[in-house]
C-alpha positions in Angstrom: -63.5 -43.1 -65.2 -65.6 -40.2 -66.4 -69.2 -40.2 -67.3 -68.4 -41.3 -70.9 -66.4 -44.3 -69.7 -63.0 -43.0 -70.7 -60.1 -42.4 -68.4 -59.9 -38.9 -67.0 -57.5 -36.6 -68.8 -54.5 -35.0 -67.4 -54.7 -31.3 -66.7 -52.8 -29.0 -69.1 -50.8 -26.2 -67.7 -52.9 -23.8 -69.7 -56.1 -25.1 -68.2 -54.5 -24.9 -64.7 -53.5 -21.3 -65.3 -57.1 -20.4 -66.3 -58.6 -22.2 -63.3 -56.1 -20.5 -61.0 -56.8 -17.1 -62.5 -60.6 -17.6 -62.1 -60.2 -18.8 -58.6 -58.0 -15.8 -57.7 -60.6 -13.5 -59.2 -63.3 -15.2 -57.1 -61.1 -14.8 -54.1 -60.6 -11.1 -54.8 -64.3 -10.5 -55.3 -65.0 -12.4 -52.1 -62.4 -10.3 -50.3 -64.0 -7.1 -51.7 -67.5 -8.2 -50.6 -66.4 -9.2 -47.1 -64.4 -6.0 -46.7 -67.3 -3.9 -48.0 -69.7 -5.5 -45.5 -66.9 -5.3 -42.9 -67.9 -8.8 -41.6 -64.8 -11.0 -41.2 -66.9 -13.9 -40.2 -68.3 -14.4 -43.7 -66.7 -17.4 -45.6 -64.9 -15.6 -48.5 -63.3 -18.9 -49.5 -66.5 -20.7 -50.0 -67.1 -19.7 -53.7 -63.5 -20.7 -54.5 -63.9 -24.1 -52.9 -67.2 -24.7 -54.7 -65.6 -23.6 -58.1 -62.6 -26.0 -57.6 -65.0 -28.8 -56.6 -67.1 -28.3 -59.6 -64.1 -28.2 -61.9 -62.8 -31.4 -60.4 -66.2 -33.2 -60.6 -67.1 -32.0 -64.1 -63.7 -32.4 -65.8 -61.0 -34.3 -63.9 -62.0 -37.0 -61.5 -58.5 -38.0 -60.5 -59.3 -39.1 -56.9 -55.7 -39.5 -55.7 -54.6 -36.2 -57.2 -57.7 -34.6 -55.7 -56.8 -35.9 -52.2 -53.2 -34.7 -52.7 -54.4 -31.2 -53.8 -56.8 -31.0 -50.8 -54.0 -31.8 -48.4 -51.5 -29.4 -50.1 -54.0 -26.6 -50.3 -55.2 -26.9 -46.7 -51.7 -27.2 -45.4 -50.5 -24.0 -47.1 -53.7 -22.2 -46.2 -53.6 -23.0 -42.5 -49.8 -22.4 -42.1 -50.1 -19.0 -43.8 -53.3 -18.1 -41.9 -51.6 -18.6 -38.5 -48.6 -16.6 -39.7 -50.5 -13.7 -41.3 -53.4 -13.1 -38.9 -51.3 -11.5 -36.2 -49.7 -9.2 -38.8 -52.7 -8.3 -41.0 -56.4 -7.8 -40.4 -58.4 -11.0 -40.5 -60.0 -10.3 -43.9 -56.7 -9.7 -45.7 -55.0 -12.6 -44.0 -57.9 -14.9 -45.0 -57.8 -13.7 -48.7 -54.0 -14.0 -49.0 -53.9 -17.4 -47.4 -56.8 -18.7 -49.6 -55.0 -17.5 -52.7 -51.8 -19.3 -51.7 -53.8 -22.4 -50.8 -55.4 -22.3 -54.2 -52.0 -22.0 -55.9 -50.7 -25.0 -54.0 -53.8 -27.1 -54.6 -53.9 -26.4 -58.4 -50.2 -27.0 -58.8 -50.4 -30.3 -56.8 -53.4 -31.5 -58.7 -52.0 -30.6 -62.1 -48.6 -32.1 -61.4 -50.2 -35.3 -60.0 -52.5 -35.8 -63.0 -49.7 -35.2 -65.5 -47.4 -37.5 -63.7 -50.0 -40.2 -63.6 -50.8 -39.8 -67.3 -47.1 -39.9 -68.2 -46.5 -43.0 -66.1 -49.5 -44.8 -67.7 -48.4 -43.7 -71.2 -44.9 -45.0 -70.7 -46.1 -48.3 -69.3 -48.3 -48.9 -72.3 -45.6 -48.1 -74.8 -42.6 -49.4 -72.9 
């Protein structure tokens, strides 16, 4: 339930694409700042995680879908991070892994909310 007392809405593919583009932009800016400062210890992913958390909390409080998206995003991020760090510099590997993790998380979240909405809709009308 959202603040207004109505059930949370499913995420449209258009909204997911906008959120994904915004998060990738934040990731690119974070990469640029970290590269400019030449400090690979700075958390370039933090603004992206905060933006996704805000989007989730403000617009789509689907807890199961959120948990699924968190697991999917983290799994992709950590697997790619371990694969890319030996081949690229740390800053580039972090940025690419974060971008891929964002993609996995947004796709998982969107798919889960749409599946849940479709299932609820068919059970009401069926």
